[in-house]
C-alpha positions as CSV (number, residue, x, y, z in Angstrom):
1,M,-64.3,42.7,212.9
2,L,-61.7,45.3,214.0
3,A,-58.8,46.1,211.8
4,A,-55.4,44.6,212.8
5,A,-54.1,48.1,213.8
6,Q,-57.1,48.6,216.1
7,R,-56.8,45.3,218.1
8,L,-55.0,44.7,221.3
9,R,-53.0,41.5,221.2
10,R,-50.3,41.5,223.9
11,S,-51.0,41.0,227.5
12,A,-48.8,43.9,228.4
13,D,-51.1,46.2,226.5
14,F,-54.1,44.9,228.4
15,A,-52.3,45.2,231.7
16,A,-51.2,48.8,231.0
17,A,-54.8,49.8,230.2
18,I,-56.2,48.1,233.2
19,R,-53.6,49.4,235.7
20,G,-53.1,52.9,234.3
21,G,-56.4,53.7,232.7
22,R,-59.6,55.2,234.0
23,R,-62.2,52.6,235.0
24,A,-66.0,53.0,234.7
25,G,-68.5,50.3,235.1
26,R,-72.1,49.7,234.3
27,G,-74.5,46.8,234.8
28,T,-73.1,44.5,232.0
29,L,-69.6,45.7,231.5
30,V,-66.5,47.5,232.8
31,V,-64.5,49.8,230.6
32,H,-60.8,50.6,231.2
33,L,-59.6,53.6,229.1
34,L,-56.0,54.7,228.9
35,I,-55.6,58.0,227.0
36,E,-52.0,58.7,226.3
37,E,-50.4,61.7,224.6
38,P,-52.2,62.2,221.3
39,V,-50.4,60.6,218.5
40,Q,-51.4,61.6,215.0
41,A,-50.3,58.5,213.2
42,S,-51.8,55.9,215.5
43,T,-55.4,55.0,216.0
44,A,-57.3,54.0,219.1
45,R,-57.0,50.3,220.0
46,A,-59.5,48.0,221.8
47,G,-59.4,44.6,223.5
48,F,-62.0,42.5,225.1
49,V,-62.1,40.3,228.2
50,V,-65.0,37.8,228.5
51,S,-64.4,35.3,231.2
52,K,-66.0,31.9,231.8
53,A,-68.2,33.5,234.5
54,V,-70.2,35.0,231.6
55,G,-71.2,31.6,230.2
56,N,-70.1,28.7,228.0
57,A,-68.1,29.2,224.8
58,V,-71.1,29.9,222.7
59,I,-72.4,32.7,225.0
60,R,-68.9,34.2,225.5
61,N,-68.3,34.4,221.7
62,K,-71.7,35.9,221.2
63,V,-71.0,38.6,223.8
64,R,-67.6,39.2,222.3
65,R,-69.0,39.6,218.8
66,R,-71.7,42.1,220.0
67,L,-69.1,44.1,222.0
68,R,-66.7,44.2,219.0
69,H,-69.5,45.5,216.7
70,L,-70.4,48.2,219.2
71,V,-66.8,49.3,219.8
72,R,-65.9,49.4,216.1
73,T,-68.3,52.4,215.6
74,R,-67.1,54.2,218.7
75,L,-63.3,53.9,218.3
76,D,-63.1,56.8,215.9
77,G,-64.4,59.1,218.7
78,L,-61.5,58.3,220.9
79,P,-58.2,60.3,220.7
80,G,-55.4,58.7,218.8
81,G,-53.2,56.4,220.8
82,S,-56.0,55.5,223.3
83,T,-56.2,52.0,224.6
84,L,-59.7,50.6,225.5
85,V,-60.3,47.3,227.3
86,V,-63.9,46.2,227.7
87,R,-64.6,43.5,230.3
88,A,-67.9,41.8,230.1
89,L,-69.7,41.0,233.4
90,P,-71.9,37.9,233.8
91,P,-75.2,39.9,233.2
92,A,-73.9,40.6,229.7
93,A,-74.9,37.0,228.7
94,E,-78.7,37.8,229.0
95,A,-78.4,41.5,228.0
96,S,-80.0,42.7,224.8
97,F,-77.9,44.5,222.1
98,A,-79.5,47.8,223.1
99,T,-78.6,47.3,226.8
100,L,-75.0,46.5,225.9
101,A,-74.9,49.7,223.7
102,A,-76.3,51.9,226.4
103,D,-74.0,50.5,229.1
104,L,-71.0,50.9,226.7
105,D,-71.9,54.5,225.9
106,G,-72.4,55.4,229.6
107,A,-69.2,53.7,230.7
108,L,-67.2,55.4,227.9
109,A,-68.7,58.8,228.8
110,A,-67.8,58.3,232.5
111,A,-64.3,57.2,231.7
112,R,-63.7,60.2,229.5
113,R,-65.1,62.7,232.0
114,P,-62.3,64.7,233.8
115,R,-61.7,63.8,237.4
116,R,-63.0,66.0,240.1
117,P,-60.6,67.3,242.7
118,R,-61.1,65.8,246.2
């Protein structure tokens, strides 16, 4: 479980990360990462979106628990004040824990990579 200070609760926080953050997707999930000015006092926060397209309530809760466990260890590596939203895609229902971890690591790395000029 994430600490209360590390959880996103308000829909405005989710919307800000989705609209203003960098997006990177992999086979089982999509990551929205909003890195704001570094704030020493605050920690990175995370939220999860697992829709009914993923499966029934049991499957959705299992996917959410797995993602929460994976993100908990990776939040310390994000700059203070960052907002992370992880959206599960339907293939996440059948994905193994290792697949979810690999997709999360790849998506986070892609979202943190600096943008190339066009």
